[in-house]
C-alpha positions as CSV (number, residue, x, y, z in Angstrom):
1,M,0.0,0.0,0.0
2,K,1.3,3.4,-0.9
3,F,0.9,6.4,1.4
4,T,1.1,10.0,0.4
5,V,1.8,12.6,3.0
6,A,0.1,16.0,3.0
7,T,1.7,18.8,1.1
8,R,2.3,20.7,4.4
9,M,4.9,18.1,5.2
10,N,7.1,19.6,2.5
11,A,8.0,22.3,5.0
12,F,9.6,19.7,7.3
13,K,12.8,18.3,5.8
14,E,15.4,16.3,7.7
15,S,17.3,18.9,9.7
16,V,21.0,19.4,10.3
17,F,20.3,18.4,13.9
18,N,19.4,14.9,12.7
19,E,22.3,14.7,10.3
20,L,24.8,15.8,13.0
21,L,23.2,13.2,15.4
22,K,23.8,10.4,12.8
23,F,27.4,11.5,12.4
24,K,27.8,11.7,16.2
25,K,26.5,8.1,16.6
26,Q,28.8,6.9,13.9
27,L,31.8,8.4,15.7
28,L,30.6,7.0,19.1
29,A,30.4,3.5,17.5
30,E,34.0,4.0,16.4
31,G,35.0,4.6,20.0
32,R,35.5,8.3,19.8
33,D,35.2,10.6,22.8
34,I,32.3,13.0,22.0
35,V,31.3,16.1,23.9
36,D,27.8,17.2,22.9
37,L,27.2,21.0,23.2
38,S,24.5,21.1,20.6
39,V,21.1,20.6,22.3
40,G,19.8,23.3,24.6
41,S,18.4,20.9,27.2
42,P,19.3,21.4,30.9
43,D,21.6,18.7,32.3
44,L,20.8,19.6,35.9
45,P,17.8,18.4,38.0
46,P,15.2,20.6,39.6
47,P,15.7,21.5,43.2
48,N,14.6,19.0,45.8
49,Y,11.6,20.9,47.1
50,I,10.1,20.7,43.6
51,M,10.8,17.0,43.2
52,D,9.4,16.4,46.7
53,E,6.2,18.2,45.7
54,L,5.9,16.2,42.5
55,N,6.5,13.0,44.3
56,S,3.9,13.6,47.0
57,Y,1.2,14.1,44.4
58,V,2.3,11.2,42.2
59,N,1.6,8.9,45.2
60,K,-2.0,10.1,45.6
61,P,-4.6,7.9,43.8
62,T,-6.8,11.0,43.1
63,S,-4.1,12.7,41.0
64,Y,-4.7,10.6,37.8
65,G,-7.8,12.1,36.3
66,Y,-8.0,14.8,33.5
67,T,-7.2,18.3,34.7
68,L,-8.7,19.7,31.5
69,T,-7.1,23.1,32.2
70,A,-4.9,24.9,34.8
71,I,-6.0,24.6,38.4
72,E,-6.7,27.9,40.1
73,E,-3.7,27.6,42.3
74,F,-1.4,27.4,39.2
75,K,-2.8,30.6,37.7
76,E,-2.5,32.3,41.1
77,A,1.1,31.3,41.2
78,V,1.8,32.8,37.8
79,C,0.1,36.0,38.8
80,T,2.2,36.2,42.0
81,Y,5.4,35.4,40.2
82,Y,4.8,38.1,37.5
83,N,3.9,40.7,40.1
84,N,6.9,39.9,42.3
85,K,9.4,39.6,39.4
86,Y,8.3,42.2,36.9
87,Q,5.7,44.3,38.7
88,V,3.1,43.1,36.1
89,S,-0.4,42.7,37.3
90,L,-2.4,39.9,35.6
91,E,-6.1,39.2,35.8
92,L,-6.4,35.6,37.0
93,Q,-9.2,34.3,34.8
94,S,-8.6,36.1,31.5
95,E,-4.9,36.9,31.2
96,V,-3.2,33.6,32.2
97,L,-3.4,30.3,30.2
98,M,-1.4,27.1,30.9
99,V,0.3,25.3,28.0
100,M,2.2,22.1,27.7
101,G,5.6,23.9,27.6
102,S,5.9,27.2,25.8
103,Q,6.7,25.4,22.5
104,D,3.2,23.9,22.6
105,G,1.6,27.4,22.7
106,L,4.1,29.0,20.3
107,V,3.4,26.4,17.6
108,H,-0.3,26.5,17.9
109,L,-0.9,30.3,18.3
110,P,-0.3,31.3,14.6
111,M,-2.9,28.7,13.6
112,V,-5.5,30.7,15.6
113,F,-4.8,34.1,13.9
114,A,-3.0,33.6,10.6
115,N,-4.6,32.5,7.3
116,P,-2.7,30.9,4.5
117,G,-0.6,33.5,2.8
118,D,-0.5,35.9,5.7
119,F,3.0,37.0,6.8
120,I,4.5,36.3,10.2
121,L,7.5,38.3,11.2
122,V,10.2,36.0,12.7
123,P,13.7,36.6,14.0
124,D,16.5,35.4,11.8
125,P,18.2,33.5,13.2
126,G,15.5,32.2,15.4
127,Y,14.3,29.2,17.4
128,T,13.4,26.4,14.9
129,A,9.9,26.0,16.4
130,Y,8.9,29.4,15.0
131,A,9.4,28.1,11.4
132,T,7.2,25.1,12.4
133,A,4.5,27.4,13.7
134,V,4.4,29.4,10.5
135,A,4.3,26.3,8.3
136,M,1.5,24.7,10.3
137,A,-0.6,27.9,9.9
138,G,0.1,27.9,6.2
139,A,1.5,31.4,6.6
140,K,4.6,33.0,5.1
141,P,7.6,33.9,7.2
142,Y,9.2,37.3,6.8
143,P,12.7,37.1,8.4
144,M,13.9,40.0,10.6
145,P,17.7,39.7,10.5
146,L,19.4,39.9,13.9
147,L,22.7,41.5,13.1
148,E,25.7,42.2,15.3
149,Q,25.8,45.9,14.2
150,N,22.3,46.3,15.5
151,E,23.1,44.5,18.8
152,F,21.1,41.6,17.5
153,L,17.8,43.5,17.6
154,P,15.5,43.6,14.6
155,D,15.5,46.8,12.5
156,L,11.7,47.4,12.3
157,S,12.3,50.4,9.9
158,S,13.6,48.0,7.3
159,I,10.4,46.0,7.1
160,P,8.6,47.1,3.9
161,K,5.2,48.7,4.4
162,N,3.5,46.2,2.1
163,I,4.8,43.3,4.2
164,A,3.8,45.0,7.5
165,D,0.3,45.6,6.1
166,Q,0.0,41.8,5.5
167,A,1.6,40.7,8.7
168,K,-0.6,39.1,11.4
169,M,2.1,38.4,14.0
170,M,5.6,39.3,15.1
171,I,7.6,36.7,17.2
172,L,10.4,38.0,19.4
173,N,12.7,36.1,21.8
174,F,14.9,38.0,24.4
175,P,17.0,36.6,25.9
176,G,17.2,34.5,22.8
177,N,17.9,31.2,21.3
178,P,20.2,30.9,19.5
179,I,21.4,34.5,20.1
180,P,21.7,35.3,23.8
181,A,20.8,39.0,23.3
182,L,18.8,41.2,25.6
183,A,16.0,43.7,24.5
184,T,15.8,47.2,25.8
185,V,12.8,49.1,27.0
186,D,13.2,51.5,24.1
187,F,13.1,48.6,21.6
188,F,10.0,47.2,23.1
189,R,8.3,50.6,23.0
190,E,9.2,50.8,19.3
191,V,7.7,47.3,18.8
192,I,4.5,48.4,20.5
193,S,4.2,51.5,18.4
194,F,4.9,49.4,15.2
195,A,2.3,46.8,16.2
196,K,-0.4,49.4,16.8
197,K,0.3,51.1,13.5
198,Y,0.0,47.9,11.5
199,N,-2.4,45.9,13.8
200,I,0.1,43.1,14.4
201,I,0.0,40.7,17.3
202,V,3.3,40.6,19.3
203,V,4.4,37.3,20.7
204,H,7.4,37.4,23.1
205,D,9.1,34.1,23.9
206,F,10.6,34.7,27.4
207,A,11.7,31.1,28.2
208,Y,15.2,32.2,29.3
209,S,14.0,34.9,31.7
210,E,15.8,33.5,34.7
211,L,19.2,32.9,33.0
212,Y,21.2,36.1,33.2
213,Y,24.7,36.7,34.5
214,E,25.2,40.4,34.9
215,Q,23.4,43.2,36.7
216,E,21.2,43.9,33.7
217,K,18.1,41.7,34.0
218,P,15.9,40.5,31.1
219,I,12.9,42.7,30.6
220,S,9.4,41.3,30.5
221,F,7.6,42.6,27.4
222,L,4.5,43.0,29.5
223,S,6.2,45.4,31.9
224,V,6.4,48.0,29.1
225,E,3.3,50.3,28.9
226,G,0.9,49.3,26.2
227,A,2.2,45.8,25.7
228,K,-1.0,44.1,26.8
229,E,-2.9,46.0,24.1
230,V,-0.9,44.3,21.4
231,G,0.5,41.1,22.6
232,V,1.4,38.2,24.9
233,E,4.4,36.6,26.5
234,F,5.2,32.9,26.8
235,N,7.2,31.6,29.7
236,S,8.3,28.2,30.7
237,L,9.6,26.3,33.7
238,S,11.9,24.1,31.5
239,K,15.0,26.2,31.6
240,S,14.4,28.3,34.7
241,F,13.7,25.4,37.0
242,N,15.1,22.4,35.0
243,L,11.6,21.0,34.4
244,A,12.1,20.4,30.7
245,G,10.6,16.9,30.6
246,C,7.6,17.9,32.6
247,R,6.2,20.1,29.7
248,I,4.5,22.9,31.5
249,G,4.5,26.6,30.7
250,Y,2.1,29.5,30.3
251,I,1.0,32.5,28.2
252,V,0.1,35.8,29.8
253,G,-1.1,39.1,28.5
254,N,-3.9,40.2,26.1
255,Q,-7.2,38.7,27.0
256,E,-8.6,38.3,23.5
257,I,-5.5,36.5,22.3
258,I,-5.5,34.2,25.3
259,H,-9.2,33.5,24.9
260,S,-8.8,32.5,21.3
261,L,-5.8,30.2,22.0
262,N,-7.8,28.6,24.8
263,V,-10.6,27.8,22.4
264,L,-8.2,25.9,20.2
265,K,-6.5,24.2,23.2
266,G,-9.8,23.0,24.5
267,N,-10.1,20.9,21.4
268,L,-6.5,19.6,21.5
269,D,-5.7,18.3,25.0
270,Y,-6.9,17.5,28.4
271,G,-4.6,19.5,30.5
272,V,-1.3,18.9,32.3
273,F,-0.8,16.1,34.8
274,L,-1.8,17.4,38.3
275,P,1.4,16.5,40.0
276,V,3.3,18.5,37.4
277,Q,1.1,21.5,38.0
278,K,1.7,21.2,41.7
279,A,5.5,21.0,41.2
280,A,5.2,24.1,39.0
281,I,3.3,26.0,41.7
282,A,6.1,25.2,44.1
283,A,8.7,26.4,41.6
284,L,6.9,29.7,41.1
285,T,6.0,30.5,44.8
286,V,8.6,29.0,47.1
287,E,11.3,31.5,47.9
288,T,14.8,30.0,47.8
289,D,18.2,30.8,46.4
290,F,17.9,28.2,43.7
291,S,17.7,30.7,40.8
292,D,20.9,32.4,42.1
293,Q,22.6,29.1,42.3
294,L,21.5,28.1,38.8
295,R,22.8,31.4,37.4
296,A,26.1,31.0,39.2
297,T,26.5,27.5,37.8
298,Y,25.9,28.6,34.2
299,K,28.1,31.7,34.7
300,K,31.0,29.5,35.7
301,R,30.4,27.3,32.7
302,R,30.2,30.4,30.4
303,D,33.5,31.7,31.8
304,K,35.2,28.4,31.5
305,L,34.2,28.0,27.9
306,V,34.7,31.5,26.7
307,N,38.1,31.9,28.4
308,G,39.2,28.5,27.2
309,L,38.3,29.1,23.6
310,S,39.9,32.6,23.7
311,A,43.2,31.0,24.9
312,L,43.1,28.8,21.8
313,G,42.7,31.8,19.5
314,W,38.9,31.5,19.0
315,K,37.6,34.9,20.2
316,V,33.9,34.5,21.1
317,T,31.6,37.0,22.8
318,S,30.7,36.2,26.4
319,P,26.8,36.1,26.7
320,S,25.1,38.1,29.4
321,A,22.1,35.9,29.4
322,S,20.5,32.6,28.1
323,M,22.3,29.3,28.1
324,F,24.1,29.6,24.8
325,V,27.3,31.1,23.3
326,W,26.8,32.5,19.8
327,A,30.2,32.2,18.3
328,R,31.5,33.7,15.1
329,I,33.6,31.1,13.2
330,P,36.8,31.6,11.2
331,N,36.5,33.2,7.8
332,G,36.7,31.0,4.8
333,T,34.4,28.3,5.9
334,T,30.6,27.8,6.3
335,S,28.8,27.2,9.5
336,T,27.9,23.6,8.5
337,K,31.4,22.7,7.4
338,F,32.9,24.1,10.5
339,A,30.4,22.2,12.7
340,Y,31.3,18.9,10.9
341,D,35.0,19.7,11.2
342,L,34.7,20.4,14.9
343,L,32.8,17.1,15.4
344,D,35.2,15.1,13.2
345,K,38.5,16.5,14.3
346,A,37.7,17.5,17.9
347,G,34.8,15.3,18.9
348,V,32.7,18.4,19.9
349,V,29.1,18.8,18.7
350,V,27.8,22.3,18.2
351,T,25.0,23.6,16.0
352,P,25.7,25.5,12.8
353,G,24.1,29.0,12.9
354,N,22.4,28.6,9.5
355,A,20.2,25.9,11.0
356,F,18.3,28.8,12.6
357,G,18.0,31.0,9.5
358,E,20.1,32.5,6.8
359,S,21.4,35.3,9.0
360,G,23.0,32.6,11.2
361,E,25.6,31.8,8.6
362,G,29.1,32.5,9.9
363,Y,28.2,31.4,13.5
364,V,27.7,28.3,15.6
365,R,25.6,27.9,18.7
366,I,27.3,26.3,21.7
367,A,25.1,25.2,24.6
368,L,26.3,25.4,28.2
369,V,24.8,22.0,29.0
370,Q,27.9,20.2,30.4
371,D,29.8,20.6,33.6
372,E,33.0,22.5,33.9
373,V,35.1,19.3,33.8
374,T,33.5,18.2,30.5
375,L,33.9,21.7,29.1
376,E,37.5,21.6,29.9
377,R,37.8,18.3,28.0
378,A,36.0,19.9,25.0
379,I,38.5,22.8,25.0
380,S,41.4,20.3,25.2
381,Q,40.0,18.3,22.3
382,I,39.6,21.5,20.2
383,K,43.2,22.4,21.1
384,S,44.5,19.0,19.9
385,S,42.4,19.2,16.7
386,G,44.6,21.9,15.2
387,L,41.6,23.9,14.0
388,F,42.9,26.9,15.9
389,T,46.4,28.1,16.4
390,N,47.1,30.9,18.9
391,D,49.9,32.8,17.1
């Protein structure tokens, strides 16, 4: 029997992530020592108080029914968290919606508002789920280049008027993946003005909000006056509390946008497992020094990697936030070739920048997902590879 997939699947080709994974497995089978710094998945566990909360509810026989939606206590926790962290007041019933990890909401939201042929403004380079979201909606992406000379902020003035007139949505991500840049209040004000002028929904992906290493803290889009009029913000517990596998996050902001997504979500799933919601509530409400400890751990990793690479002659910029290093590669080679060379000759896996969009060419993304000892080993293997010489 012959099966024909839907034409929408033409948008989903085998990615460089899968190709690199195959090569990595091949080298592992040959006995090579491989250090994987490609996937942005936390290697650390959540704190004990969160695991204890999860465990206590897992052992209750009454925890296994459908939750259908967020329990009131979860929404209260989100409201408290945003008020304490960002001085943002949220209306419990209409401005908070739970999702199964922020990616779940990010991929589905364009399907609610964009028709086939509409434009969605996306960061370039940007998180690969944004391209998936655009494709699933049948919309057309319009890339907003994130360039070093613009401090990796989109130049809204360069967007043609005819594109802006047809755009339904703008997706932003600060601190970002793959680029660990921070937005400014002035930039967000410009975004709000632009969105009002062209009637564009703004979607801010704030998944790395707790991962910052200097005095400057990431800015919640909703903390800027007028933001709720034009958009929403997604946040997640995956990176901030090492709950990536639990798949829980939330969207906050504009009531109409949240209501419309809730209508779709009501036809797609039956809610998040109750013990996971309870664990998330503990994460958002219990006051501990866990976030400070997590930031300190990532900062030590960042410094170990950046200083080690610099000593080899690979000058990379030290990120002030997120869990990635966005590293410019030597001239004369492509991002993909360099990533394969690094894997083949040094046994270190990174992600070529062009996997995230055309403007990512010339860079690789390095994830801070290994301990300092392993990062030291990666640096040693790169040194032995001969790819860099510190003249």
